[in-house]
KOLPADREN-303487 format. One line per field, with one value per residue (C-alpha): residue number from 1; residue in three letters; chain; x, y, z. Coordinates in steps of 0.5 Angstrom, whole numbers, plus 500, padded with zeros to 3 digits. Example, Ala and Ser with C-alpha at 12.3 -4.5 7.8 and 13.67 -1.06 7.14 Angstrom:
2
lumdo	c(1,2)
vonu	c(ALA,SER)
donu	c(A,A)
x	c(525,527)
y	c(491,498)
z	c(516,514)
//
This chain:
136
lumdo	c(1,2,3,4,5,6,7,8,9,10,11,12,13,14,15,16,17,18,19,20,21,22,23,24,25,26,27,28,29,30,31,32,33,34,35,36,37,38,39,40,41,42,43,44,45,46,47,48,49,50,51,52,53,54,55,56,57,58,59,60,61,62,63,64,65,66,67,68,69,70,71,72,73,74,75,76,77,78,79,80,81,82,83,84,85,86,87,88,89,90,91,92,93,94,95,96,97,98,99,100,101,102,103,104,105,106,107,108,109,110,111,112,113,114,115,116,117,118,119,120,121,122,123,124,125,126,127,128,129,130,131,132,133,134,135,136)
vonu	c(MET,ALA,SER,LEU,TYR,LYS,GLN,GLN,GLY,ASP,ALA,MET,ILE,GLU,ALA,LEU,VAL,SER,ILE,VAL,LEU,LEU,SER,PHE,ILE,MET,ILE,GLY,LEU,THR,PHE,LEU,VAL,ALA,LYS,THR,ALA,VAL,ALA,GLN,LYS,TYR,THR,SER,ALA,GLN,ASN,MET,ALA,LEU,PHE,ALA,LEU,ARG,SER,ALA,ALA,GLN,THR,GLN,GLY,LEU,SER,ALA,LEU,CYS,ALA,ALA,THR,ASN,PRO,SER,LEU,THR,VAL,ALA,ASP,GLN,SER,VAL,ALA,LEU,ALA,ALA,GLN,CYS,GLN,ARG,SER,ALA,PHE,THR,ALA,THR,VAL,ALA,GLY,GLN,THR,ILE,ASP,VAL,ALA,ALA,ALA,PRO,ASN,SER,PRO,ILE,THR,GLY,SER,SER,LEU,THR,THR,LYS,GLN,ASP,SER,ALA,ASN,ALA,ALA,LEU,ILE,GLY,GLY,ASP,GLY,VAL,ILE,SER,LEU,ASN)
donu	c(A,A,A,A,A,A,A,A,A,A,A,A,A,A,A,A,A,A,A,A,A,A,A,A,A,A,A,A,A,A,A,A,A,A,A,A,A,A,A,A,A,A,A,A,A,A,A,A,A,A,A,A,A,A,A,A,A,A,A,A,A,A,A,A,A,A,A,A,A,A,A,A,A,A,A,A,A,A,A,A,A,A,A,A,A,A,A,A,A,A,A,A,A,A,A,A,A,A,A,A,A,A,A,A,A,A,A,A,A,A,A,A,A,A,A,A,A,A,A,A,A,A,A,A,A,A,A,A,A,A,A,A,A,A,A,A)
x	c(501,506,508,501,501,509,506,501,501,507,501,501,508,509,503,506,513,509,506,513,514,510,510,517,515,509,513,518,513,510,516,518,511,513,520,517,510,516,522,514,513,520,520,513,516,522,519,514,520,524,517,517,522,523,516,519,524,520,514,519,525,532,533,527,528,537,534,530,531,529,526,521,516,511,512,505,502,509,514,521,527,532,538,538,544,546,553,554,559,562,561,562,556,556,550,550,558,559,562,559,563,558,561,558,554,549,544,547,543,544,550,550,545,544,537,538,533,536,540,535,531,524,526,530,523,519,524,527,536,539,533,537,536,538,536,543)
y	c(501,504,504,506,512,514,513,518,524,521,522,530,532,527,530,538,535,533,540,544,539,541,549,549,545,549,556,553,553,560,562,560,560,567,567,563,571,576,572,572,579,581,577,579,586,585,581,588,592,589,589,597,598,594,596,603,603,601,605,612,610,610,617,621,616,618,625,627,630,625,620,615,609,606,599,597,604,607,612,608,614,612,612,612,612,612,612,614,610,612,604,602,600,595,595,592,592,598,600,607,610,614,618,619,625,628,624,618,612,609,603,602,604,603,602,602,604,608,606,609,606,607,602,598,597,596,591,589,588,594,597,597,593,593,593,593)
z	c(501,500,493,491,495,494,485,485,482,477,471,472,472,465,464,465,462,455,455,456,451,446,447,444,439,438,440,435,429,430,429,423,419,421,418,412,412,412,407,403,404,401,395,392,394,391,384,384,384,378,374,374,373,367,366,367,362,356,357,359,355,359,355,360,366,365,364,369,376,380,377,382,380,384,388,392,393,394,391,391,388,382,381,373,370,362,357,351,347,341,337,330,326,321,315,308,307,310,316,319,326,331,335,342,343,349,342,339,341,349,349,358,363,369,373,381,388,392,398,404,409,406,400,406,409,403,399,405,406,404,400,392,387,380,373,368)
//
């Protein structure tokens, strides 16, 4: 009869240990789901920013973006400042067997370009990381 008295409460301790272990597992799963949701948010915003960069280059044109004083685009209803750089270099074109040398001038064709979101806290909060996405 004495051994039965000593075993009372063992089930409750086992149940408490099980609940503690289960709560640690649930906290870990909750953390994992939260991190995944944040990563998905940033990935989605980065894809929208890249699409907006490409769209701006196609619809507005690189010359207009490079000539603008403060170019910007809209991503997820927020304005994102851009840094646009256009390079105009001399090049040689061959047409129907004839070679034409084209000198670099302000109105010559763009031979290289870079559209980049500016590195600031607003862009970092929107698209993650340092807030910079480049389209070269």
